[in-house]
N, CA, C and O atoms as CSV, one atom per row, in Angstrom:
chain,resi,resn,atom,element,x,y,z
A,1,MET,N,N,0.837,-1.179,0.000
A,1,MET,CA,C,0.000,0.000,0.000
A,1,MET,C,C,0.887,1.250,0.000
A,1,MET,O,O,1.849,1.334,0.764
A,2,LYS,N,N,0.565,2.198,-0.844
A,2,LYS,CA,C,1.353,3.425,-0.977
A,2,LYS,C,C,1.146,4.337,0.222
A,2,LYS,O,O,0.014,4.585,0.637
A,3,LYS,N,N,2.246,4.835,0.776
A,3,LYS,CA,C,2.210,5.772,1.897
A,3,LYS,C,C,1.884,7.163,1.368
A,3,LYS,O,O,2.462,7.613,0.379
A,4,THR,N,N,0.957,7.836,2.032
A,4,THR,CA,C,0.632,9.224,1.701
A,4,THR,C,C,0.934,10.089,2.910
A,4,THR,O,O,0.368,9.895,3.986
A,5,PHE,N,N,1.826,11.040,2.722
A,5,PHE,CA,C,2.151,12.006,3.761
A,5,PHE,C,C,1.200,13.193,3.630
A,5,PHE,O,O,0.700,13.478,2.542
A,6,THR,N,N,0.957,13.871,4.728
A,6,THR,CA,C,0.075,15.030,4.718
A,6,THR,C,C,0.845,16.263,5.164
A,6,THR,O,O,1.521,16.252,6.192
A,7,VAL,N,N,0.735,17.317,4.381
A,7,VAL,CA,C,1.318,18.609,4.717
A,7,VAL,C,C,0.172,19.610,4.762
A,7,VAL,O,O,-0.586,19.749,3.802
A,8,GLU,N,N,0.058,20.296,5.877
A,8,GLU,CA,C,-0.991,21.296,6.030
A,8,GLU,C,C,-0.346,22.681,5.990
A,8,GLU,O,O,0.551,22.981,6.778
A,9,ALA,N,N,-0.810,23.513,5.071
A,9,ALA,CA,C,-0.344,24.894,4.960
A,9,ALA,C,C,-1.319,25.765,5.736
A,9,ALA,O,O,-2.498,25.852,5.393
A,10,ILE,N,N,-0.821,26.407,6.779
A,10,ILE,CA,C,-1.682,27.187,7.676
A,10,ILE,C,C,-1.354,28.664,7.508
A,10,ILE,O,O,-0.203,29.073,7.659
A,11,TRP,N,N,-2.360,29.452,7.200
A,11,TRP,CA,C,-2.172,30.885,6.984
A,11,TRP,C,C,-1.997,31.594,8.318
A,11,TRP,O,O,-2.820,31.451,9.222
A,12,ASP,N,N,-0.922,32.358,8.430
A,12,ASP,CA,C,-0.664,33.198,9.604
A,12,ASP,C,C,-0.986,34.627,9.188
A,12,ASP,O,O,-0.192,35.277,8.508
A,13,ALA,N,N,-2.158,35.115,9.602
A,13,ALA,CA,C,-2.626,36.432,9.167
A,13,ALA,C,C,-1.709,37.548,9.647
A,13,ALA,O,O,-1.505,38.534,8.938
A,14,GLU,N,N,-1.164,37.401,10.828
A,14,GLU,CA,C,-0.291,38.441,11.365
A,14,GLU,C,C,1.010,38.548,10.573
A,14,GLU,O,O,1.456,39.648,10.249
A,15,ALA,N,N,1.611,37.411,10.265
A,15,ALA,CA,C,2.883,37.409,9.523
A,15,ALA,C,C,2.677,37.447,8.007
A,15,ALA,O,O,3.616,37.706,7.254
A,16,GLN,N,N,1.439,37.187,7.564
A,16,GLN,CA,C,1.099,37.175,6.139
A,16,GLN,C,C,1.877,36.110,5.366
A,16,GLN,O,O,2.353,36.358,4.258
A,17,VAL,N,N,2.003,34.912,5.967
A,17,VAL,CA,C,2.674,33.785,5.327
A,17,VAL,C,C,1.950,32.492,5.679
A,17,VAL,O,O,1.206,32.418,6.657
A,18,PHE,N,N,2.186,31.487,4.862
A,18,PHE,CA,C,1.763,30.131,5.188
A,18,PHE,C,C,2.911,29.455,5.917
A,18,PHE,O,O,4.069,29.596,5.525
A,19,THR,N,N,2.594,28.721,6.977
A,19,THR,CA,C,3.564,27.865,7.640
A,19,THR,C,C,3.047,26.436,7.524
A,19,THR,O,O,1.870,26.214,7.242
A,20,SER,N,N,3.929,25.476,7.742
A,20,SER,CA,C,3.512,24.097,7.534
A,20,SER,C,C,3.499,23.287,8.819
A,20,SER,O,O,4.252,23.546,9.758
A,21,GLN,N,N,2.622,22.302,8.826
A,21,GLN,CA,C,2.617,21.210,9.792
A,21,GLN,C,C,2.500,19.950,8.957
A,21,GLN,O,O,1.718,19.902,8.007
A,22,SER,N,N,3.272,18.930,9.304
A,22,SER,CA,C,3.183,17.708,8.515
A,22,SER,C,C,3.621,16.505,9.315
A,22,SER,O,O,4.166,16.627,10.412
A,23,ASP,N,N,3.371,15.331,8.743
A,23,ASP,CA,C,3.849,14.091,9.333
A,23,ASP,C,C,5.176,13.664,8.714
A,23,ASP,O,O,5.575,12.505,8.824
A,24,ILE,N,N,5.854,14.601,8.067
A,24,ILE,CA,C,7.200,14.371,7.534
A,24,ILE,C,C,8.173,15.003,8.520
A,24,ILE,O,O,8.287,16.228,8.565
A,25,PRO,N,N,8.876,14.198,9.308
A,25,PRO,CA,C,9.797,14.755,10.294
A,25,PRO,C,C,10.858,15.634,9.635
A,25,PRO,O,O,11.514,15.226,8.677
A,26,GLY,N,N,11.013,16.842,10.164
A,26,GLY,CA,C,12.039,17.743,9.659
A,26,GLY,C,C,11.601,18.671,8.545
A,26,GLY,O,O,12.352,19.571,8.170
A,27,LEU,N,N,10.408,18.478,8.005
A,27,LEU,CA,C,9.940,19.353,6.933
A,27,LEU,C,C,9.293,20.590,7.552
A,27,LEU,O,O,8.253,20.500,8.205
A,28,VAL,N,N,9.917,21.735,7.341
A,28,VAL,CA,C,9.417,23.009,7.853
A,28,VAL,C,C,9.398,23.991,6.694
A,28,VAL,O,O,10.429,24.246,6.071
A,29,ILE,N,N,8.235,24.535,6.410
A,29,ILE,CA,C,8.081,25.432,5.263
A,29,ILE,C,C,7.402,26.711,5.716
A,29,ILE,O,O,6.481,26.691,6.534
A,30,GLU,N,N,7.868,27.815,5.175
A,30,GLU,CA,C,7.219,29.113,5.321
A,30,GLU,C,C,7.214,29.734,3.932
A,30,GLU,O,O,8.255,29.813,3.280
A,31,ALA,N,N,6.042,30.177,3.479
A,31,ALA,CA,C,5.929,30.692,2.117
A,31,ALA,C,C,4.846,31.761,2.025
A,31,ALA,O,O,3.920,31.803,2.835
A,32,ASP,N,N,4.982,32.618,1.023
A,32,ASP,CA,C,4.037,33.715,0.820
A,32,ASP,C,C,2.721,33.279,0.188
A,32,ASP,O,O,1.709,33.965,0.333
A,33,SER,N,N,2.724,32.139,-0.514
A,33,SER,CA,C,1.508,31.690,-1.190
A,33,SER,C,C,1.369,30.178,-1.063
A,33,SER,O,O,2.337,29.467,-0.792
A,34,PHE,N,N,0.146,29.704,-1.266
A,34,PHE,CA,C,-0.098,28.266,-1.236
A,34,PHE,C,C,0.664,27.577,-2.357
A,34,PHE,O,O,1.208,26.488,-2.169
A,35,GLU,N,N,0.702,28.211,-3.523
A,35,GLU,CA,C,1.423,27.631,-4.655
A,35,GLU,C,C,2.902,27.446,-4.338
A,35,GLU,O,O,3.517,26.468,-4.764
A,36,GLU,N,N,3.472,28.393,-3.585
A,36,GLU,CA,C,4.872,28.277,-3.190
A,36,GLU,C,C,5.053,27.126,-2.189
A,36,GLU,O,O,6.065,26.427,-2.227
A,37,VAL,N,N,4.084,26.930,-1.304
A,37,VAL,CA,C,4.142,25.787,-0.389
A,37,VAL,C,C,4.191,24.487,-1.180
A,37,VAL,O,O,5.022,23.621,-0.909
A,38,VAL,N,N,3.301,24.354,-2.156
A,38,VAL,CA,C,3.259,23.146,-2.975
A,38,VAL,C,C,4.596,22.935,-3.679
A,38,VAL,O,O,5.128,21.825,-3.689
A,39,SER,N,N,5.130,23.985,-4.259
A,39,SER,CA,C,6.416,23.899,-4.947
A,39,SER,C,C,7.533,23.465,-4.003
A,39,SER,O,O,8.368,22.636,-4.365
A,40,LEU,N,N,7.550,24.024,-2.795
A,40,LEU,CA,C,8.581,23.663,-1.827
A,40,LEU,C,C,8.418,22.228,-1.332
A,40,LEU,O,O,9.415,21.544,-1.099
A,41,VAL,N,N,7.193,21.766,-1.169
A,41,VAL,CA,C,6.972,20.362,-0.790
A,41,VAL,C,C,7.524,19.457,-1.877
A,41,VAL,O,O,8.213,18.482,-1.577
A,42,GLU,N,N,7.232,19.763,-3.136
A,42,GLU,CA,C,7.751,18.954,-4.245
A,42,GLU,C,C,9.273,18.928,-4.257
A,42,GLU,O,O,9.881,17.892,-4.527
A,43,ALA,N,N,9.882,20.069,-3.966
A,43,ALA,CA,C,11.342,20.173,-4.035
A,43,ALA,C,C,12.033,19.568,-2.819
A,43,ALA,O,O,13.074,18.926,-2.955
A,44,LEU,N,N,11.460,19.766,-1.622
A,44,LEU,CA,C,12.155,19.406,-0.389
A,44,LEU,C,C,11.763,18.052,0.198
A,44,LEU,O,O,12.602,17.370,0.787
A,45,ALA,N,N,10.526,17.664,0.047
A,45,ALA,CA,C,10.042,16.456,0.722
A,45,ALA,C,C,10.844,15.196,0.388
A,45,ALA,O,O,11.163,14.440,1.305
A,46,PRO,N,N,11.182,14.934,-0.864
A,46,PRO,CA,C,11.928,13.691,-1.138
A,46,PRO,C,C,13.246,13.589,-0.360
A,46,PRO,O,O,13.570,12.525,0.167
A,47,ASP,N,N,13.995,14.674,-0.286
A,47,ASP,CA,C,15.268,14.647,0.441
A,47,ASP,C,C,15.053,14.540,1.946
A,47,ASP,O,O,15.782,13.819,2.626
A,48,VAL,N,N,14.056,15.253,2.471
A,48,VAL,CA,C,13.777,15.208,3.906
A,48,VAL,C,C,13.298,13.813,4.299
A,48,VAL,O,O,13.705,13.286,5.334
A,49,ILE,N,N,12.447,13.221,3.489
A,49,ILE,CA,C,11.971,11.860,3.761
A,49,ILE,C,C,13.134,10.877,3.701
A,49,ILE,O,O,13.265,10.021,4.575
A,50,ALA,N,N,13.972,10.991,2.688
A,50,ALA,CA,C,15.121,10.081,2.555
A,50,ALA,C,C,16.054,10.197,3.752
A,50,ALA,O,O,16.603,9.194,4.208
A,51,ALA,N,N,16.238,11.413,4.265
A,51,ALA,CA,C,17.140,11.619,5.398
A,51,ALA,C,C,16.540,11.169,6.726
A,51,ALA,O,O,17.248,10.649,7.588
A,52,ASN,N,N,15.232,11.372,6.889
A,52,ASN,CA,C,14.614,11.149,8.196
A,52,ASN,C,C,13.755,9.900,8.311
A,52,ASN,O,O,13.470,9.439,9.416
A,53,ILE,N,N,13.341,9.350,7.173
A,53,ILE,CA,C,12.552,8.112,7.172
A,53,ILE,C,C,13.103,7.220,6.053
A,53,ILE,O,O,12.394,6.940,5.086
A,54,PRO,N,N,14.340,6.779,6.172
A,54,PRO,CA,C,14.981,6.083,5.053
A,54,PRO,C,C,14.325,4.767,4.656
A,54,PRO,O,O,14.518,4.301,3.533
A,55,ASP,N,N,13.558,4.160,5.552
A,55,ASP,CA,C,12.957,2.857,5.246
A,55,ASP,C,C,11.553,2.939,4.667
A,55,ASP,O,O,10.916,1.909,4.446
A,56,VAL,N,N,11.057,4.159,4.417
A,56,VAL,CA,C,9.703,4.270,3.870
A,56,VAL,C,C,9.685,3.658,2.463
A,56,VAL,O,O,10.524,3.988,1.625
A,57,PRO,N,N,8.719,2.764,2.215
A,57,PRO,CA,C,8.662,2.139,0.888
A,57,PRO,C,C,8.206,3.125,-0.183
A,57,PRO,O,O,7.380,4.004,0.062
A,58,ARG,N,N,8.754,2.957,-1.347
A,58,ARG,CA,C,8.363,3.765,-2.502
A,58,ARG,C,C,7.406,2.950,-3.358
A,58,ARG,O,O,7.484,1.722,-3.336
A,59,PRO,N,N,6.526,3.560,-4.094
A,59,PRO,CA,C,6.323,5.000,-4.200
A,59,PRO,C,C,5.524,5.521,-3.012
A,59,PRO,O,O,4.810,4.768,-2.349
A,60,TYR,N,N,5.652,6.803,-2.756
A,60,TYR,CA,C,4.852,7.482,-1.753
A,60,TYR,C,C,4.379,8.796,-2.345
A,60,TYR,O,O,4.868,9.228,-3.389
A,61,SER,N,N,3.430,9.427,-1.681
A,61,SER,CA,C,2.907,10.694,-2.190
A,61,SER,C,C,2.742,11.671,-1.033
A,61,SER,O,O,2.851,11.300,0.136
A,62,ALA,N,N,2.480,12.914,-1.378
A,62,ALA,CA,C,2.228,13.947,-0.380
A,62,ALA,C,C,0.940,14.664,-0.742
A,62,ALA,O,O,0.746,15.088,-1.881
A,63,LYS,N,N,0.078,14.789,0.230
A,63,LYS,CA,C,-1.176,15.534,0.072
A,63,LYS,C,C,-0.960,16.876,0.760
A,63,LYS,O,O,-0.595,16.922,1.935
A,64,VAL,N,N,-1.183,17.968,0.033
A,64,VAL,CA,C,-0.985,19.303,0.589
A,64,VAL,C,C,-2.349,19.977,0.699
A,64,VAL,O,O,-3.082,20.104,-0.282
A,65,GLU,N,N,-2.668,20.405,1.918
A,65,GLU,CA,C,-3.955,21.039,2.180
A,65,GLU,C,C,-3.721,22.423,2.755
A,65,GLU,O,O,-2.741,22.645,3.466
A,66,ALA,N,N,-4.609,23.351,2.455
A,66,ALA,CA,C,-4.509,24.721,2.996
A,66,ALA,C,C,-5.563,24.907,4.075
A,66,ALA,O,O,-6.676,24.388,3.983
A,67,ARG,N,N,-5.186,25.659,5.096
A,67,ARG,CA,C,-6.130,25.981,6.166
A,67,ARG,C,C,-5.992,27.462,6.486
A,67,ARG,O,O,-4.891,27.987,6.650
A,68,ARG,N,N,-7.130,28.110,6.569
A,68,ARG,CA,C,-7.153,29.533,6.945
A,68,ARG,C,C,-8.316,29.721,7.886
A,68,ARG,O,O,-9.462,29.410,7.562
A,69,GLU,N,N,-7.998,30.238,9.066
A,69,GLU,CA,C,-9.038,30.518,10.046
A,69,GLU,C,C,-9.461,31.963,9.917
A,69,GLU,O,O,-8.627,32.864,9.827
A,70,LEU,N,N,-10.776,32.177,9.908
A,70,LEU,CA,C,-11.324,33.522,9.761
A,70,LEU,C,C,-12.127,33.887,10.994
A,70,LEU,O,O,-12.854,33.058,11.543
A,71,ALA,N,N,-11.993,35.108,11.417
A,71,ALA,CA,C,-12.816,35.626,12.500
A,71,ALA,C,C,-14.162,36.037,11.892
A,71,ALA,O,O,-14.227,36.901,11.018
A,72,VAL,N,N,-15.208,35.409,12.366
A,72,VAL,CA,C,-16.544,35.700,11.863
A,72,VAL,C,C,-17.358,36.265,13.022
A,72,VAL,O,O,-17.566,35.605,14.039
A,73,ALA,N,N,-17.807,37.485,12.844
A,73,ALA,CA,C,-18.561,38.128,13.925
A,73,ALA,C,C,-19.954,38.462,13.465
A,73,ALA,O,O,-20.744,39.008,14.235
C-alpha cells in the first residue's frame, strides 16, 4: 500500500505567510503563497523523507492542504 504524507499549509494572518505542519519529520516550510508551499513540498520532501525516514517504501505521495481561520462576527 502506498504511503501518503500530509502537509498542512496554515495561513498566519499576522505574519502574512503560510507555515507548515506535517507528518514528515524535519519538513518546515514558510511561504508567501499556497502555490509556493506546494512547490517547496515537491522540491524538499523527497530529500527530507530520505534523510529522516529512510525505510519508507516507494512509491509514496504527499497531500498538501490549505487551512485559513477567519474571525466571523
